[in-house]
N, C-alpha and C positions, 0 to 999 in steps of 0.2 A: 504493500500500500504506500509506504513512504517513498519507495523507488519511483512509483508511478507519479506521485505528486511532484517529486523533484524533477523528473523527466519533463513533465508538462510545464513546470515553471521555467525550466531551462529553454524549452522550445519557444515559449512566449517571450522570454527575455531576448532570445536570438532574433525573433521577428521584429520586436520593437527596436533592437539595436540596428537592424538593417533599415528600418523606417527612419531612424535618426540620421543615418548616412544619406538616404534619399532626400530627406527634408533639408539637410545641410547643403546638399548639392543644388537643390532648388533655390535656397537662400543665396548661394554664390551666383547662380545663373541670373537671378533677378537683381543682384546688387543690394540685397536687403540686410546684409550682415550688421549694419549699424542702424537698422530701423528702430532698435531700442538702444539708446546711447548709454544706458546704465545697466547694472546687473545686481541682483536678480529681478528687480522691478523694471518697469518700462516707463521712462519719463517720471519716475517716482510713483507710478500707479501699479497696483496689483493687476488690474485690468487696463490695458492700454487705451489711450485716447483715440477717438474715432474722427475727430475734427481738429483742424489746426488752431481754432479759437481756444481749445482746451489747454494749449501749451504756449499761449501768448499772454503777455502782461496786459492787463486792463485796469483802469481805475475802478475803485469800489467793487472789487472782486475778491472773494475769499479763496485763500490758498492754504493747503495743509502743509505741515512740516515735512520736508523731504521731497515735495513736489517740484518738478523741473519745468522751466519755461525757456522759450527762445526769446531773447531780447538783444537787439543791436548785434545780431549775427554771432551770438554767444549763448551758451547754456548757463542757467542759473538755478541754484537749489535754495528753496525756502528754508531759512534758519529756524522758523517756528510757524505755527498756525496763526494767520492774521488776515485782516481785510485791508486791501490796498487803499492808499489815499489818492489825491488828485495827480501826483507825480511819482515816478519810480524812485524808490529809496534804496540805494545799494546796501544800506546797513541791515536791511531785512533779508538780504540774499547773499549767497556765497557763490562766486564764479566757479564753474566746473572746469577743472584744468587737466583732467586725465587725458583728454584728447580735444581736438579743435573741431570735431564734426558737429555742426549745429544746423541740422535740417530736419524737417518733418515731412514724411510721405506716408500717408495712411496705409497704403498697400505694403510698403516695405516694413512698416511697424508691425502690422498684423502677420505678415509672412514670418518675420523673425520670432514673434511671440508664439505662433503655432509651433515653430521649430523647437522652442524652449519647452512648450507644453508636452511635446512628444518625448523630449529628453527626460522631463520630470516623470512622465508616465512610465518610462522604461525603468525608472528606479523602483517602482512598486513591485513588479514580479521579481526583480533582481534582489531586492531586500528580503522578500519572503524566501527566495531560493537560498540566500545566505542562512536564514534561520533554520530552514529544513536541513541545510548542509551541516549544521552544527551537530545534528543527531547522527550524522555519519562518521563522526570523528573516530569512534572505536571500531566501526565496521570497515570504513574505507576513507583514510585521511586525505587521499587525493581529491575525492569529491568535495570534502570540506574546504580544502585549499583552493580548488578551482572556483567554488561558489564565492569564497571570500575575495579572491583575486578579481572576479568579475565586478563585485560591488565596489571594491577599492578603485579599480580602473574607471568605473562609471563616475565615482566621486571626483577622481582626478580629471576626467574629461569635463565635468561641470566647472571645476575650479579653473581649468585651462580656458574654458569658454569665457569665464569672467575676465581672464587676462587678455584674451583676444579682443573683447569689447573695450577694456581699459586702454589697450594699446592701439585701438582703431585698426584691427586686423593686420597686425605685424606678421609678415610672411613666415618667418621661422616658426612662430607659434602655430600657424595653420598646418604646417607639415607634421609637427608633433601631435597636433589634434587628430590628424588623419591616421597616424601610426597608432595612437591610442585606440581609435575605433577598430582598427584592424586587429589589435591584440584582444579586445573584448570579443569580437566575433570568433576569433580563433579559440579562445578559452572556452566559450560557450559550446562551440562545436565539439571540442575535445570532451567536455563534460557530458554532453548528450550521448556521444559515442560510448563513453565509459559506463553510463547508466544503462544503455541498451545491451551492452556486453554481447554483441553479435560475434559469431565465428568469422574468421578472416580467411580469404583465399590466398594460396601460395603463389608467388611470382619469383622469377629469377632475381638473384642478388644485383646483377647489373641494372635490371629494370627498376628495382627498388631504389637503388642509389640515384639513378637517373630521375626518378620521381622526386626525390629530395631536392635535386638540383632545379627541377622545373618549378617547384613551390618557392624556392629561394629566388629564382629569377622573376617569378610573378610578383613577389613582395617588392623586389628592387624596382621593377617596372612601374608598379603603382606609386612608389615614392618618387620616382623620376617624373611620372606624370603629374604628381602634385606640385613638384618644383616647376614644371612647365606652366601649370595653371597659375601659379603665383607670379611668374614672369609676365604672363598674358595680362593678368590684373594690373600689374605695375605699368605696363605699356599703355593699356587702355586709359588708366588714370592720367598718364602723361600726355594724352591727346592723340595717340597713334590710332588710326582707323584699323578695324578688324582685317580688312583686305590687305593691309600692309604689315600685319603682325609677323609673318614668317621671316621676312627679310630683316626684322629688327630683334628677333629672339636670339638669346645667347646660345652657347654650344650645348647646353643641356637639352635643348629641343632636338638637335641633330643626333645626340646620343640616344634619346628616347625613341626617335623615329627609326634609327638604324637597329636599335635593340629589338624593336618590334618584329623585325624579320626573323631574328633568332628565336623569339618567343613563339612565333607562328610555326616555324619549322620543327622546333624541339617538342612543342605540344602535339603537333600532328603525328610525329614519330612515336611519341609515348602513347598516344591514344591507340595507334595501330598495334603497338606491342601489347597493350593491355587487352585489346579485343582478341588478339591472337592467343594470349595466355588463358582465355576463358575464365575471367574473374567473376562472371555473373553480374557485372555492373554495366551491361551493354546500354541500357536506357540512359544511365548517367553519363556514359562515355559519349553517346550521340548528343546529349544535352551539352556536354563539355565542348564538343566540336562546333555545335551551333552557336554557342555563346562566343567562342573564339572567332568564328567567321563574322558575327555581328560586330565584335570589338574591332576587328581589323577594318571592316567597312566604315565604321565610325571614325577611326583614325584617318583613313583616306579622305573621308568627307571633311574632317576638320582641316586637313592639309590643303585640299584643293577648292574648298568652298569658302575660304576666308574665315575660319574659326567661328561658325554660327553658334551663338550662345546656347541655343537649344540642344546642341550636340554635346556640349561639355559635360553636363551632369549625366547624360546617358552613357558617355564614354567611361566615366568613373563608376557608375552603377554596374555596368557590365563587367568591368575589371574586378569589382568586388564579388560579383556572382561567379565569375570564372574561378577566382581564388577559393570561394566556398565549395564549389563542385570538386575542384582539385583536392581540397582538404578532405572532403567527405569520402571520395573514392580512395584516397591514400589510407584512410583509417579502416578501410575494408580489406586491406591486403597486408601481407607480411612476407619477408624474404624467405626463400627456400634455403634451408641449412645445408643442403647437399651441394 
C-alpha cells in the first residue's frame, strides 16, 4: 500500500515538474520573466494586479504596506499602510533597487504568476512524497534519499527563481535553473523506477556503455542549448533582429549546431542496437526516434527561419522529452556479464 502511494506521488511530482519546465519555456518565449518584479509576491500582491491603474501612484488612494507602484519610471515599495495626499511623498516609499525593470504588462504579469503557481503546486505532491519516503528509511534508504533530494532541489529551484527575479534574469542563473530542473526530473524518474522494481533486459556491455555516453551527450547538448538561448536573449535585448541572430551569435551556437549531428547519428545507432538486442522496449524506442526527428527538424527550423520565438520552447521541451525517454529505457536494461 505504501509503495503504491509513493509511486503515485512520484509520478504526479514528475508530471508537475515537466509542467514547470513547459511553463518556464512559455515565460521565456513571451518575455514574461519579469512580469512580476518581486518574489514571492507580485507587485506586492498575493494576487497580481489586472490593470495598470493598480500599480500607479494617485492622490487620495490607499496603499498597503509592501505594495509596489510604478512612478517616474521606477519601482517603489510602500513603507507602511497609508492614504496618499495631494502630492507624492518619497518619505512614504522606498525605491526598489534590486533591478531597474519598471514596466507593467498584464499579460506578462499573469503569465509569470501562473508559472509560479505551477511551481508552488509541484511542491504539494513532492512534500507528501518526502513524508511517505521517511517511512522507507528502514526498508529502502535510497527511496528516502531520492524523495528528500527531490524536495530539496525543488526548494533550491524556488530560491534560485527569486535570485533570477532579483537579478533581472542574469544569464548564468538561468543555466543553473535549467540544470536544477533536469536533476529533479532525473531523480524522480530514478525513484519511480526503483519503486516499480521491474526486471531488466540484458544488453551487451559495449551497448550499455554507449548508452551512458548518449545520456551524457544529451545533458551536455541541453546545457549548450540553454547557453545559446541566453545569447539569443542578450542579442534581442541589444536590438538585433531575429533574422540577423545567427551571424551575431558566438561560437557556442556553432558548437551546439555541429554537436547536433553527432547527437543524431549516435542516437540513431543506439536505437538500432537496442531494437536488434530485443529489449522489449520497441514502442519507447520508436517514440525515442520520433522525438529525435522532431528535435532535429526544430533545430533546422530555428536555423533557417530566423529563430521564430514559437520554436524555442518547443525545441527545449522536446530535448527534455528525449532525455526522459532515454533515461526510462536505460533503466530497463543492464549489461550482460559475459
